[in-house]
C-alpha positions as CSV (number, residue, x, y, z in Angstrom):
1,M,20.4,98.7,82.7
2,S,24.1,99.6,83.2
3,D,27.0,98.0,81.4
4,L,26.6,95.1,83.9
5,E,23.6,93.6,82.4
6,Y,21.7,90.8,84.0
7,T,22.7,87.1,83.4
8,A,22.3,84.0,85.3
9,T,25.9,83.8,86.1
10,H,28.5,86.7,85.9
11,W,32.1,86.6,84.9
12,V,35.2,88.5,86.3
13,F,38.6,88.6,84.1
14,G,41.7,88.4,86.3
15,Y,45.0,89.5,84.9
16,G,47.1,90.3,87.9
17,S,46.6,89.4,91.7
18,L,42.8,88.2,91.0
19,I,44.7,85.2,89.4
20,W,46.2,84.1,92.6
21,N,44.1,86.0,95.2
22,P,40.6,86.5,93.9
23,G,39.1,86.9,97.3
24,F,35.5,86.1,96.3
25,P,33.3,83.1,95.9
26,H,33.0,81.7,92.5
27,V,31.7,78.5,91.0
28,S,34.4,77.8,88.2
29,A,37.4,79.3,87.0
30,Q,39.3,78.9,83.7
31,Q,41.6,80.7,81.4
32,G,40.4,83.2,79.0
33,L,41.9,85.7,76.4
34,L,40.7,89.4,76.4
35,R,41.3,91.1,73.1
36,G,42.1,94.8,73.1
37,A,44.2,95.2,75.9
38,H,47.3,93.8,77.6
39,R,48.7,93.5,80.9
40,S,51.1,96.0,81.9
41,L,52.9,97.2,85.1
42,S,51.7,100.7,84.5
43,I,49.9,101.9,87.7
44,V,51.5,103.7,90.5
45,S,50.4,102.4,93.7
46,H,49.8,104.5,96.8
47,H,47.8,102.0,98.7
48,H,48.2,98.1,98.1
49,R,51.8,98.2,97.1
50,G,53.4,101.6,97.9
51,T,52.7,104.7,99.6
52,V,52.5,108.3,98.4
53,E,56.1,108.9,99.7
54,Q,57.4,105.5,98.3
55,P,55.1,104.4,95.4
56,G,55.0,100.9,94.0
57,L,53.5,99.6,90.6
58,V,50.6,97.3,89.9
59,F,49.3,95.7,86.9
60,G,46.6,97.3,84.7
61,L,45.0,96.4,81.4
62,T,46.4,99.1,78.9
63,R,44.9,99.7,75.4
64,G,46.1,97.4,72.6
65,G,47.2,93.8,72.0
66,A,45.8,91.0,74.1
67,C,45.8,89.4,77.5
68,R,45.5,85.8,78.9
69,G,44.2,85.7,82.5
70,M,41.7,83.7,84.4
71,V,38.1,84.1,84.2
72,F,36.0,83.4,87.4
73,E,32.2,82.7,87.2
74,V,30.2,84.2,89.8
75,A,26.6,82.9,90.7
76,D,23.9,85.5,90.5
77,A,22.8,85.5,94.1
78,Q,26.4,86.2,95.1
79,W,27.0,88.8,92.5
80,P,26.0,92.0,94.5
81,D,28.3,91.2,97.3
82,V,31.2,90.2,94.9
83,Y,30.8,93.4,92.9
84,A,30.9,95.5,95.9
85,Y,33.9,93.6,97.2
86,L,35.9,94.2,93.8
87,H,34.9,97.8,93.6
88,E,36.3,98.4,97.1
89,R,39.5,96.3,96.4
90,E,40.1,97.5,92.7
91,Q,38.8,101.1,92.9
92,V,40.4,102.7,95.9
93,T,41.6,105.7,93.9
94,S,39.5,105.2,90.7
95,V,42.3,104.5,88.3
96,Y,40.3,101.7,86.7
97,R,37.2,101.8,84.5
98,D,35.2,98.8,85.4
99,V,33.6,97.4,82.2
100,M,32.4,94.5,80.6
101,R,34.4,93.0,77.8
102,P,34.3,90.0,75.4
103,V,36.4,87.1,76.5
104,R,37.2,83.9,75.0
105,L,37.1,81.0,77.5
106,A,39.5,78.1,77.4
107,D,36.7,75.9,76.7
108,G,35.6,77.9,73.6
109,R,32.7,79.8,74.8
110,A,32.6,83.5,74.3
111,I,31.4,85.4,77.2
112,K,31.3,88.9,78.6
113,A,33.4,89.6,81.7
114,L,33.9,92.5,84.2
115,A,37.3,93.9,83.6
116,F,39.3,96.6,85.1
117,L,41.0,98.8,82.4
118,V,43.4,101.4,83.1
119,D,42.0,105.1,83.0
120,E,44.8,106.5,81.0
121,R,44.0,110.0,82.0
122,H,44.3,109.1,85.8
123,E,47.2,110.7,87.5
124,Q,48.4,107.2,88.6
125,F,48.8,105.8,85.2
126,A,52.6,105.6,84.6
127,G,52.4,105.1,81.0
128,H,55.3,102.8,79.4
129,L,58.1,102.8,81.9
130,S,61.7,101.3,81.1
131,L,62.6,98.0,82.7
132,E,64.8,99.8,85.0
133,Q,62.4,102.3,86.0
134,Q,59.9,99.4,86.9
135,L,62.6,97.5,89.0
136,A,63.3,100.7,91.0
137,M,59.8,101.1,91.9
138,V,59.2,97.6,92.6
139,R,62.0,97.1,94.8
140,A,61.1,100.1,97.0
141,G,57.2,99.7,97.1
142,V,55.5,98.5,100.2
143,G,51.8,99.1,100.9
144,I,49.0,97.9,103.1
145,S,48.9,94.5,100.9
146,G,52.5,93.7,101.3
147,R,55.7,94.1,99.3
148,N,55.7,95.2,95.7
149,V,58.4,92.6,94.8
150,D,56.1,89.7,96.3
151,Y,53.1,90.9,94.2
152,V,55.2,90.8,90.9
153,L,56.9,87.5,91.7
154,N,53.5,85.9,92.7
155,T,51.7,87.0,89.6
156,Y,54.6,85.9,87.6
157,K,54.6,82.3,89.3
158,Y,51.1,81.8,88.8
159,L,51.1,82.8,85.2
160,R,54.1,80.5,84.6
161,E,52.2,77.5,86.2
162,L,49.0,78.2,84.1
163,G,51.4,78.2,80.9
164,I,51.0,81.9,80.2
165,R,54.0,83.8,78.9
166,D,54.3,87.6,79.5
167,R,57.7,88.6,78.3
168,Q,57.8,92.0,80.0
169,L,56.9,90.4,83.3
170,M,59.4,87.5,82.8
171,A,62.4,89.9,82.4
172,L,61.4,91.9,85.4
173,A,60.9,88.6,87.6
174,D,64.3,87.3,86.5
175,L,66.0,90.3,87.7
176,L,64.0,90.3,91.1
177,A,64.8,86.6,91.6
178,K,68.5,87.1,90.9
179,E,68.6,89.9,93.6
180,A,66.8,87.6,96.1
181,A,69.2,84.9,95.6
C-alpha cells in the first residue's frame, strides 16, 4: 500500500484556498492543527494566480512550526474521485508533495490527513520573501483562477472568521486592504 492507506473515511487538510473553496464533496469539516509545517506565501504561481511572465504567489506548507486549517472528511466511496480532483488542482507543476500527516481535530481526535507540503527543491519554491516582495508579486499576479489579491484576501477573511490568526498574512492583507480602499 502507498502512503495513502485504506480507511473507512479519508481526511484532507486545507490551509489556503481549500478552506474557502474545497471543490469536492465531504461528509464533515472542522478545524484542525497540523504540526511540523506552517502556512507560508512561498510558491511562485505561473498558473492559478499568475503567469510565467507575471508570476503571483500562493500558499504552501513549509517545514517547521504548526498550522491551523480546515480538515475535510471524505467518504471512502468518493475518495478516488476526490483524490484525482485534488491531484489535478494542486499538482499542476508538481510543486507540492502529497503526504499523510497527523492532524489534531477540534473535537480532540487525532487522524491522518492528506496534506500538500511544499517541495522546497522545486524551482517555484520562493523561500522566505520580505513583506514588500510578497506585496509586489501579489499585486501583479493574475492567473486562470483570478487575481492574486483576491486569493490572499479571501484566505485572510476566512481564517479570521474561523478565529485563526496568521500574523504574516494579516500584515499583508492589511496593506492590500488599504490599497483597495
